[in-house]
C-alpha positions in Angstrom: 84.9 110.0 87.7 80.4 108.1 82.6 79.4 105.0 84.6 80.5 101.7 83.3 82.2 98.7 85.1 85.3 97.8 83.6 86.4 94.4 82.8 89.7 94.8 84.5 87.7 94.8 87.7 87.5 98.4 88.3 84.5 100.5 88.5 85.0 103.5 86.5 83.3 106.8 87.7 83.2 109.6 85.8 87.0 109.2 85.0 87.8 108.3 88.7 88.4 104.7 89.1 87.8 102.8 92.2 88.3 98.8 93.3 85.7 96.4 92.5 85.4 93.0 93.3 85.5 91.0 90.1 87.2 87.4 89.9 87.3 87.2 93.4 87.8 83.3 93.9 91.0 83.5 91.6 92.4 86.7 93.1 91.9 85.5 96.9 93.4 82.5 96.3 96.6 84.1 94.6 96.6 86.8 97.4 96.0 84.3 100.3 99.1 82.0 99.0 101.2 85.1 99.2 100.3 86.4 102.5 103.3 86.0 104.8 101.1 86.3 108.1 99.3 82.5 108.2 96.0 84.3 108.2 93.2 82.2 106.2 92.4 85.1 104.3 93.6 88.9 103.6 93.9 91.3 106.6 90.6 92.8 107.1 91.7 96.1 108.0 93.5 98.6 106.1 95.9 99.7 108.9 94.2 98.6 112.3 90.2 98.5 113.7 90.7 101.8 115.6 92.4 103.4 113.0 89.9 102.4 110.3 86.9 103.0 112.3 87.7 106.5 113.7 89.9 107.7 110.7 88.5 106.0 107.3 84.8 105.3 108.4 83.6 108.2 110.0 83.8 107.4 113.7 85.7 110.9 114.5 83.0 112.7 112.3 80.2 111.7 114.3 81.8 112.0 117.5 83.0 115.5 116.8 79.4 116.3 115.0 77.6 115.0 118.0 79.6 116.8 120.5 79.4 120.5 118.9 75.8 120.0 117.6 73.8 118.2 120.4 75.8 119.2 123.3 77.1 122.5 122.8 74.7 123.8 120.2 75.5 124.8 116.3 76.2 128.5 117.1 77.4 127.8 121.0 80.8 130.0 122.0 81.4 127.5 124.9 85.2 126.6 125.4 84.1 123.1 124.5 82.8 124.2 121.1 85.8 126.8 120.5 88.0 123.7 121.2 86.4 121.7 118.5 86.9 124.6 116.1 90.7 124.3 116.9 90.7 120.8 116.0 89.1 121.8 112.5 91.8 124.2 111.8 94.4 121.2 112.6 92.5 118.4 111.1 92.5 120.5 107.6 96.5 121.2 107.6 97.0 117.9 108.7 94.6 115.7 107.0 92.4 117.2 104.7 95.5 119.3 102.8 98.1 116.3 103.0 95.5 114.4 101.6 96.2 116.0 98.1 99.8 115.8 98.5 99.4 112.2 99.2 98.6 112.1 95.3 101.5 114.0 94.1 103.9 111.9 96.5 102.5 108.8 94.8 103.2 109.7 90.7 106.3 111.8 91.5 108.4 109.7 94.0 110.7 108.4 91.4 111.3 108.1 87.5 109.4 104.6 87.1 106.0 106.0 88.5 106.7 109.5 86.5 106.8 107.7 83.4 103.8 105.3 84.5 101.7 108.4 85.1 103.3 110.5 82.5 100.0 112.3 81.6 99.3 113.5 84.7 103.0 114.4 86.0 103.3 116.5 82.8 100.2 117.3 80.6 97.5 117.4 83.5 100.1 119.1 85.9 100.8 122.0 83.1 96.5 122.6 82.6 96.4 122.7 86.1 99.0 125.2 86.7 97.5 127.3 84.2 94.3 127.4 85.6 95.7 128.5 88.9 97.6 131.4 87.0 94.2 132.1 85.4 92.2 132.2 88.7 95.1 134.5 90.1 94.7 137.0 87.3 90.9 137.0 86.4 89.1 136.6 89.7 85.8 136.0 88.1 87.5 132.6 86.5 88.3 131.7 90.2 84.8 131.9 91.6 83.8 129.9 88.5 86.6 127.4 89.2 85.3 127.4 93.0 81.9 126.5 91.8 83.3 123.6 89.8 85.1 122.3 92.7 81.8 122.4 94.9 79.6 120.2 92.2 82.3 117.6 91.5 83.1 117.3 94.8 80.4 115.0 95.4 81.0 113.1 93.4 84.4 112.6 94.1 83.8 111.9 97.9 81.0 109.3 96.8 83.1 107.8 94.4 86.0 107.2 97.2 83.3 106.0 99.6 82.3 103.7 97.1 85.8 102.3 96.2 86.7 101.7 100.1 84.0 100.0 100.8 84.3 97.2 98.1 87.7 97.1 99.1 86.9 95.9 102.6 84.2 93.6 100.9 87.2 92.4 99.0 89.4 91.8 102.2 86.6 90.2 104.0 85.6 88.0 101.0 82.1 89.7 100.8 80.9 88.2 97.1 78.7 90.7 95.8 77.3 89.7 92.1 77.3 91.8 89.4 73.9 93.2 89.8 74.7 93.7 93.3 77.4 95.9 92.5 75.7 97.7 90.1 73.0 98.4 92.6 75.5 99.5 95.1 77.3 102.2 92.3 73.9 103.0 91.4 73.2 103.9 95.0 76.6 106.1 95.0 75.6 107.8 92.2 71.9 108.4 93.1 74.0 110.6 96.4 76.1 112.5 94.0 73.2 113.5 91.8 71.1 114.0 94.9 73.8 116.4 96.2 74.4 118.0 92.7 70.7 118.7 92.0 70.3 120.4 95.2 73.1 123.0 94.7 71.3 123.8 91.1 67.6 123.6 92.7 68.3 126.0 96.1 69.9 129.1 96.2 71.0 128.5 99.8 72.9 125.2 98.8 74.5 126.8 95.7 75.4 130.1 96.1 76.6 132.4 99.0 80.4 132.1 99.6 83.2 129.7 99.5 87.0 130.2 100.4 86.3 133.8 100.8 85.1 133.8 97.0 81.5 134.7 95.7 79.8 131.5 93.9 77.5 132.1 91.4 73.9 130.2 91.7 73.2 128.1 88.6 69.6 127.5 88.9 67.2 127.2 89.9 66.3 123.7 88.3 62.7 123.0 89.3 61.8 121.5 92.5 60.1 118.2 91.3 63.2 117.4 89.6 65.1 117.5 93.2 62.2 115.5 94.6 62.2 113.2 91.7 66.1 112.3 92.9 65.4 112.2 96.5 62.6 109.3 95.8 65.3 108.0 93.7 67.9 108.2 96.5 65.7 106.5 98.8 64.0 103.8 96.6 68.0 102.4 96.0 68.9 102.8 99.5 65.9 100.6 100.7 67.0 98.3 97.8 70.7 97.7 98.8 69.4 97.4 102.2 67.1 94.8 101.3 69.9 92.8 99.1 72.1 92.8 102.6 69.4 91.6 104.6 69.0 89.1 102.1 72.3 88.0 101.8 72.8 87.8 105.8 69.9 85.4 106.0 70.0 83.1 103.2 74.0 83.1 102.3 75.3 83.6 105.9 77.3 86.6 104.3 77.5 89.4 106.6 78.0 93.0 105.1 81.5 93.7 106.3 81.2 96.4 109.3 83.7 98.8 107.8 81.6 99.3 104.5 78.5 99.7 106.2 79.8 102.4 108.2 81.5 103.7 105.3 78.6 103.7 103.0 76.2 105.1 106.0 78.3 108.2 106.6 79.3 108.3 103.0 75.4 109.0 102.1 74.1 110.8 105.4 76.5 113.7 104.8 75.1 114.8 101.8 71.1 114.4 103.1 71.3 116.3 106.1 69.4 119.7 106.7 71.2 123.1 106.3 71.8 124.1 109.7 73.1 120.5 110.7 74.9 120.0 107.4 76.8 123.7 108.1 77.8 122.0 111.7 78.8 118.2 110.3 80.9 119.7 107.5 83.4 121.3 109.5 84.5 118.0 110.2 84.1 116.0 107.2 86.6 117.0 104.8 89.7 116.5 107.5 88.3 113.7 109.5 86.3 111.6 106.6 87.4 111.8 103.5 90.9 113.4 104.0 91.7 111.4 106.6 90.4 107.6 105.1 92.2 108.6 101.9 95.3 108.8 104.1 94.8 105.4 105.8 94.9 104.0 102.2 98.0 105.4 100.8 100.1 105.4 104.1 99.0 101.5 103.8 100.3 101.4 100.2 103.5 103.3 100.9 104.2 101.4 103.9 103.8 97.9 102.1 105.3 99.2 99.2 108.9 100.2 100.5 108.7 96.9 103.4 107.1 96.9 106.5 110.0 97.4 108.7 111.5 93.9 110.1 109.1 91.9 108.2 105.9 93.4 110.3 102.9 91.5 108.9 100.0 93.3 107.5 97.9 92.7 111.1 100.7 94.5 112.6 101.0 97.5 110.1 99.9 100.4 112.3 103.1 99.8 114.4 104.9 101.1 111.6 103.0 104.6 111.8 105.5 105.5 114.7 108.9 104.5 112.9 110.8 106.3 110.7 109.2 105.4 107.6 105.8 106.5 108.6 107.0 109.7 110.2 109.1 110.4 107.5 106.0 109.8 104.9 103.9 111.6 106.8 106.2 114.8 107.8 106.7 115.2 103.8 103.2 115.1 103.1 102.3 117.9 106.0 105.7 120.1 104.5 104.2 120.4 101.2 100.9 121.1 102.0 102.4 123.8 104.4 104.2 125.3 101.2 101.3 125.1 98.6 98.4 126.5 100.7 100.1 128.8 103.4 103.6 129.7 102.1 102.8 130.5 98.2 99.4 132.4 99.1 101.3 134.4 101.7 104.2 135.4 99.4 101.6 135.9 96.7 99.6 138.5 99.3 103.0 140.2 99.6 102.7 141.5 95.9 99.2 142.5 96.2 97.2 139.3 95.5 94.3 139.0 98.0 95.2 135.8 99.7 91.6 134.4 99.2 91.7 134.9 95.8 95.4 132.8 96.2 94.3 130.2 98.2 91.1 129.7 96.3 93.0 129.6 92.6 95.5 126.9 94.0 93.3 124.8 96.1 90.9 124.3 92.8 94.0 123.7 90.8 95.4 121.2 93.2 92.3 119.4 93.4 91.2 119.2 89.9 94.5 117.4 89.5 93.9 115.2 92.5 90.1 114.3 91.1 91.4 113.3 87.8 95.0 111.5 88.9 93.2 109.3 91.5 91.2 107.5 88.6 94.8 106.4 87.2 97.0 105.5 90.5 94.4 103.1 92.1 93.6 100.6 89.8 93.6 96.9 90.5 93.9 95.6 87.3 98.0 96.4 88.4 99.0 93.4 90.0 101.3 95.1 92.3 98.7 97.9 93.5 96.1 94.8 94.1 98.7 92.9 96.0 99.8 95.7 98.0 95.7 97.3 98.4 94.3 93.3 99.5 97.0 91.9 101.9 
């Protein structure tokens, strides 16, 4: 996701678009006029305070990590630690794998959407299916695809963090100047570079195994490059913190709590030491990245379809347990199980190692997901903007 701020109100980050806050005043007036829940401003949460804090802002990640690392110990075999590992497995199937399917559901749900996103539903999908076949038939290629995923994923995670943090700012009318938004964007880009450069500098961070495959180490880079990247990240983090404090003191604008928690989590997950990272990342894919994407996509789906019985946005969480919400999540789970469990098991019966088939399918689906996300969340689209902000 090259880095530029688009004129249509989006920050485009390496081919992935994430919401920005341009034209705040005009858009806020428009949205407030259209809100049907008598609030003076758009609803400040995506689903609800509890759901957002736990599943979007990283609350569950830090809860589970704290229990696992500080209470039980990273190498513990106690019953409590084993129970947490069961949660990881469930979270992977229910939250991490399903969030990829939410992207597919969005672009394939009807003919209008398929036509609107025809490049992603047709040509890009064909290319990614081809990559899966290449990985299945030529294992060294699967290892390279997996390596590319590990490099690319840091950018994808930080771009999503940036976009959602800005969305919370927009919902709460927290106005960032062009300079402040650029500084925020640079902070997230520096986080990405820190994670990538570390992979190319130290074998422990860029080699070994992943998804059962041997991962090539592309390096090492000279260590001073990593040190320099670390310094840049620290300077930008302190600078943005200074901006937040200054705005709070002189402009009486408080940086939204969910945006702050998102930003902190989105940086900290990349900068911990090796042992802590090994435990932390048991929980990050499902209970941070995957779950926060599902919070956003589920809210979009429910609002787009029309909330049951005229439920206003502040009550949207109640729709999760109604037929519309259950049907949506059930569909995501079924398709995820088909792609990530059923197909690899079938291929195993014809002699393809299950690690190879899973990795090939996993990488192909995620490459498609990374690129497609840049197209489907654009706020220049009036309907998308109204649904996300309301």
